[in-house]
Structures are given as structure tokens and as C-alpha cells.
N, C-alpha and C positions, 0 to 999 in steps of 0.2 A: 959954810961947809955943809952944814946940815941941810940947808935949803937946796943946794945943788944936788945932794944925794937924793932927796925926796923927788925932785923933778926928774932925775934920771930913772928912778924906779917907776914912776907913773908913765914916762915915755916908753919904757920897755914893756910895761903891761899893755899899753895901747897898741904897740906894734905886734905883740903876740896875738892879741885879740883880732887885729885886722887880718893877720896871716891865717888864723883858724877860720875866719869867715870866708876868705877867698877859697881856701881848700874845700870847704863844705859845699860851696856853690859849684866848683868844678867836679866834685864827686857825685852830684845829683844826676840821674839819667834824664834823657829828653822827655818832653811831655808826651810824645807818641808812644814811648815805651812804658808809660805808666799803665798799670792794670786798671781795667774798668771796675768801678765799684760793683761788688756782688749784687745780683738782683734780689729784691725782697722775696722772701718765701711766703707763698700764699697757702694758707691752711684750708684745706677742703675737707668737709665731713663726708664720710662715706655713708650716705643715707640711702637705703634701697628705695627705688621709685614705688609710689603708691599705685597698686593695680586697681583699675576701675572694674566693677562687676559687669559682666556681659548683660546688655539690655534684655529684659524679658519680653518676648514677643507678645503683642496684644492678643486678647482672647478671640476677637473677631478679625481674622486675617484672611488672606486669600487662599491659605492652605486648605481649609475645609471645603471651599468652593471647588478647588482643583480636584480634591478627592471625590467630592460628590459628582463631578462631571465624568469621572472615570468609572464610577460604580454604577452599573445599570439599575434603574429603579424597577420594582416589581410592577406589573401591569395592574391598573385599577380594575377591580372586578365589576363587571357590568351585570346588574340584576336582570334576570329574565322574567321577573314577575310583572304582570300587567298592572298599571296604576289603577287604584280604586276609583270607582265612578258611581254616580247616582243620577238617575234620570230625573227630569223636572217633574214635579207633582202635577196632577191634573188640575185644570182650571175649575173654579167653582161653577156649578151648574146653574141653570136658570132658576130652579127651585131654591137653591141656597141663596142666590142673590135676592129672590123674592122675600125670604125670611129676613135677610140682612137689611133690606130697605125699610122694614117696619120695626126694627129692634132699636129702641132708644136708650136702653139701660147701659150704664158704664161707658158713656161717651160713644154710643153706637158701636158696641163691642163686636158684633157680628160683621158689620160693614168694614171695620178696620182689619179684621182677620181675613176676610174675603179679598180685600184690596191687596194685602200682602201676598196671598196665595196666587192671585191673578198675575201679579208682577213676576213672581218666582217661576210660574209655569211658562212664561214667555222668554226666560233667560236660557233655557236649554239645559243640557247635561253638565253636571259639575264633575270635573276631573281632578284627581289628586295632583298637587304640584304647586308651584309658586302663584298660579293664577287663582287659587281658591282663597276664600276669605269672606268677611262680613262687611256690610255697609249699613249705616243707620242714617235715615232721612227724617227731616221734619216736613210734614206735608200739610197742605191746606187744600181741601176739596170744596169746590163751590156747591151751592145748593142743588144745582142741576146735575151734579156728578162729575163735572169736568175739573181737571187739575187747575188750581189757582196759583199755587206756589209750591216750590220744592227747594229744600236746602240740605246739603250734606253736612251732618254733624261730625262723623268720623268714618274712616274706611281703613280696612286692612289689606285691600287688594284693589289696584287700579282697574284690573280686568273686571272684577265683580261690580265696581261702581259704574263702569262704562256700559256693561250689559244691563244693569238695573235701570240706568237713565234711558237707554235706548228702548227698553221694554215699557217704561212709564210714558215715554213720548209716543209709543204705538198702542196705548191702551184703547180698547174699543169703548163704545158709549156705555157708561155705567149708569145704574139707576140713581135717582136723586137721593140725597142724604135723608136719613130717617126723620130728623127734626125739622127739615126744611131750612136749616141754617148752615153756614159754612162749618165744615168739620175739620178741626185742626188736631193733629196727633203726630206721634213719632213711631216709626216702624223700622225694625232691623231686618234686612234681607240677608239670608245665609246662603252663600254659594259654596257649599262644601260637599264632599262625597260621603257624608255620614249623616245620621239622623241628628238634627239639631233643634227640634221643636215638636210640638204636639198640638192637636186641636184644643182650644180653650174649653173650660167647663162653664156652663151657663146657669146651672141650677141654683147657685148661690147669689145670683146677681140682684135678686130682690132685697137682699139685706143691705142696709145702709152701711157705708164705709165708717169705720170707727173714727172718732175725732183724732186729728193729727196732733202729735205732741208738739208743744210750744215751750221752749225753754224760757222761763221768766227772768233769767239772769243775763240773757243776751242783750247787749247794748249796740245800737246801730252807729254810735260814734258822733251823732249830731244832736239827738234829742237830750233834754236835761235828764240827768241821772236821778233816780229815786229808788227807794227800797221796793223790792218786788212784793207784790201782794201775797198775803198768806194763802196757802192752798186750803181750799175748803172741800170737805168731803161732800160729794153730791151723789145722787142716785145715777146709775148708768143710764145713758141715753137709750130710749126705747128703739128697738129695731123692728123693721117690717119682716114679717114671716114670708116665706116663699108663697107665691100665688096669692098675695094679699090683694084685697080689692083696690083697683086702680093701678096695680103693678102688673103690667103686661109681660108675662114670660111665656116663651113658646111652649105649646102643649107637648110637643114631642120631646122625649128624653134625649139626653146626650148620647152620642154614638159610643159603641163599645171601644173603639180605638181611643176616643178621648178619655173615657173612664180608665182604661188600662194605662195610658200614658200618665194620667194624673196620679194613679196609685204608685207607679214606678218612680215618679218624681218625688213623692212623699218619702219613699224608701231611700232614695238617694240623698235627700236633704237631711233626714233625721237619722240615717244610718240604721234603719230597722230592717232586719232580715225577714223574709216571708216565712210563715210557719209551715212546717212539714215539707220544706223544700219546694213549695209552690212558687213559681215565678210569674 
């Protein structure tokens, strides 16, 4: 009895469960009517965009050139002054060459000066401008007075160098050298429209040149090094007086122009002002 009742209860529960399942299935809507799942929400941050600074125009741009092209430039003033000029000096006379051909002091000092004056007199008038300048040569004169060798040491003007070389190539026959030996010397030719030299002074030429200073501490880099010798006090070397016996100095005195130029040079070098406004 009890077993039959238990089986009936279980069977009733199973039937009720099946009915509920069938009703649930029929109550569901079709798959097409199902709502689509909601889209995911995307969170975006409202960040203002970063503004880039405007590029600074370069300093050197085409704008200044455009402005310069539109603004008229003032005319360049033209000077109405005549350029400075200086005529070539007179060539040494036959008398001056005669004195120079016998003057042996200071490496034939008169001959060297006359040679430079002869070359400058043949170069013509010096004009102010880019063509003016100086040129220095090393010259070798043969015993008969002809040019043996010439070398340009330096030059500040191509025009001056060309004119000087042309004048040297056209030199007339010069007297023989005073010593009868080749005469080697350096000479600067000034092609400028202002005074750049003066006649030399000859009255002190009979004095011997003072001994040249020699540094005892200088080493040539090759010879063995040794302690320099101790300096010994000695009497000054005797010098010849002007017009000493055996010293041939020209009898005639220096010219007034040479004396004046030498005094002016001493004032310029030592900064001495003439007394009483005398110039």
C-alpha cells in the first residue's frame, strides 16, 4: 500500500514538471525577436588638443631682401678731389755718379742710393690709388756696373713691381762698382704720392759699426750644449774718427736737404718737438 502511494506521488511530480517545461518552451519568443545585447559603452576623455606654437620665422629671410629692393638706395657720393700725385725724382747727375763710383764705405753707400734713385726716376709719376705701393729687391751688380741678379723679396703693389722691373731692365750703362767686386745689397723702391725717404747722411760713415749683439744662450739645436761663457768686461772697441787717415770720406758736406730730412727723422723717432716752434 505504501509503495503504491509513493510511486503515485513521484509519477505525479514528474508529470507536473514535464508540463511546466513544455509551457516554458512555448512561452519563449522566437530568436529573431530577441533584443540584441547592448553595445559596450566606450568612455572617452574630453582632453583639449595641444596647440602647437607658430614657428618663428628665421632671422635671415627673404623679407629683408624684398624690402631692400623696394627702398631706393641713396646715390654714392663721388669725390671731386683730384687724386694725389708725385712726380718721379730726377736721376742722379754725372757728378753724383762720379762720387758714388769711388765711395767704398758702408758697402758702397753712395752707389746703392744712386742706383735706387735711378730706378725710381724711370718709373714715372706715382698716383694715389690701388697701384701705389712699395717693392723690395735683392740686387747683385757685377763689377762693370751691369745687373747680375735681381730677386723680389716682397711687394705691396703689382703695378709698382712691374714698373720697377721694367726700369731695371732699361737701365743705362752705370759706372763700375767702387770696390771692383760684385755689389750685393737690398733696396726698397717706393712708388707712392708722398715723401717716403730722404738722402742719406755720409758724415758718420768713417765710424766703425758697433759690434753686433750675440745672445750667448741661443742654441742651434745640433751642437752640444754647454754653459755659456761668463761675460767679461772689456774696454770699448776703438772707433775711427771722421776723416781718419786711410778713411776716404768725400770732402764736400752733406746737402741741406739731407741734413733737414735727418733732423726731422730724429724728431719723428724720438718724439722731440723743435724749440721755439722751429720746424
